[in-house]
C-alpha positions as semicolon CSV with decimal commas, in nm:
position;residue;x (nm);y (nm);z (nm)
1;L;1,933;-2,013;-0,329
2;D;2,090;-1,755;-0,127
3;V;1,993;-1,411;-0,133
4;D;2,208;-1,138;0,044
5;V;1,988;-0,801;0,165
6;V;2,186;-0,494;0,201
7;L;2,045;-0,246;0,398
8;K;2,131;0,123;0,375
9;P;2,166;0,322;0,689
10;M;1,881;0,585;0,680
11;A;1,958;0,962;0,808
12;T;1,825;1,171;1,061
13;V;1,731;1,530;1,067
14;R;1,698;1,710;1,401
15;G;1,685;2,059;1,524
16;R;1,493;2,303;1,725
17;V;1,181;2,531;1,676
18;V;1,200;2,877;1,786
19;D;1,001;3,202;1,775
20;A;1,193;3,424;1,537
21;T;1,163;3,731;1,760
22;T;1,170;3,597;2,115
23;R;1,386;3,286;2,033
24;A;1,155;3,097;2,276
25;P;1,071;2,715;2,173
26;V;0,781;2,656;1,987
27;P;0,652;2,320;2,093
28;E;0,311;2,361;1,909
29;A;0,475;2,362;1,580
30;Y;0,448;2,057;1,340
31;V;0,772;1,943;1,144
32;F;0,755;1,712;0,831
33;L;0,939;1,640;0,530
34;E;0,728;1,762;0,219
35;G;0,623;1,463;-0,015
36;E;0,772;1,173;0,206
37;P;0,554;0,880;0,354
38;S;0,491;0,981;0,725
39;W;0,629;0,706;0,904
40;G;0,932;0,893;1,092
41;L;0,911;1,187;0,895
42;E;0,714;1,411;1,108
43;A;0,732;1,524;1,435
44;A;0,586;1,758;1,688
45;P;0,859;1,937;1,897
46;D;0,906;1,872;2,258
47;A;0,872;2,135;2,549
48;Q;1,205;2,277;2,442
49;G;1,105;2,281;2,064
50;R;1,360;2,007;1,964
51;F;1,267;1,745;1,707
52;S;1,404;1,451;1,536
53;L;1,307;1,282;1,206
54;S;1,423;0,936;1,155
55;K;1,431;0,691;0,853
56;V;1,525;0,954;0,606
57;R;1,637;0,847;0,270
58;A;1,968;0,995;0,135
59;G;1,888;1,282;-0,116
60;E;1,749;1,634;-0,136
61;H;1,423;1,679;0,089
62;V;1,227;1,971;0,173
63;L;1,202;2,042;0,584
64;V;0,888;2,198;0,646
65;V;0,779;2,374;0,986
66;L;0,439;2,466;1,064
67;G;0,336;2,721;1,338
68;P;0,044;2,670;1,541
69;G;-0,082;3,037;1,375
70;P;-0,003;3,114;1,008
71;G;0,387;3,076;1,034
72;R;0,537;2,844;0,776
73;V;0,920;2,772;0,727
74;S;1,058;2,545;0,422
75;R;1,405;2,449;0,375
76;T;1,599;2,264;0,105
77;L;1,804;1,986;0,272
78;R;2,066;1,737;0,107
79;V;2,113;1,471;0,338
80;A;2,377;1,169;0,311
81;Q;2,333;0,796;0,369
82;G;2,360;0,741;0,756
83;E;2,412;1,094;0,837
84;V;2,269;1,266;1,142
85;M;2,203;1,623;1,030
86;D;2,144;1,898;1,298
87;V;1,983;2,189;1,112
88;G;1,996;2,392;1,453
89;D;1,756;2,647;1,530
90;V;1,439;2,703;1,269
91;A;1,319;3,068;1,326
92;L;0,938;3,065;1,278
93;E;0,750;3,385;1,226
94;Q;0,444;3,324;1,415
95;G;0,252;3,687;1,353
96;A;-0,123;3,676;1,462
97;P;-0,298;3,369;1,534
98;A;-0,514;3,231;1,251
99;P;-0,881;3,306;1,297
100;P;-1,100;3,027;1,441
101;P;-1,323;2,834;1,145
102;P;-1,648;2,984;1,109
């Protein structure tokens, strides 16, 4: 019995997290796709704020960027099979840092 397995190429989503006011990179941010399993679908940006999420299934996803303070950005994306999507700069409003836990 022969079985053919066809693997569909996964997509990649990449971009850069920047401060909305200064446009400086925000390497302390956390980036993920909401509601997806975590393998390859979460990332901490590098020192220049760049991130890359690999192994993304084709379809609609919600990209979430959390700042080191209270900042949060959500963006709905539609990615195609095998696509490398560059979302460009994601501007994060950082505001005042979150207070430390009691």
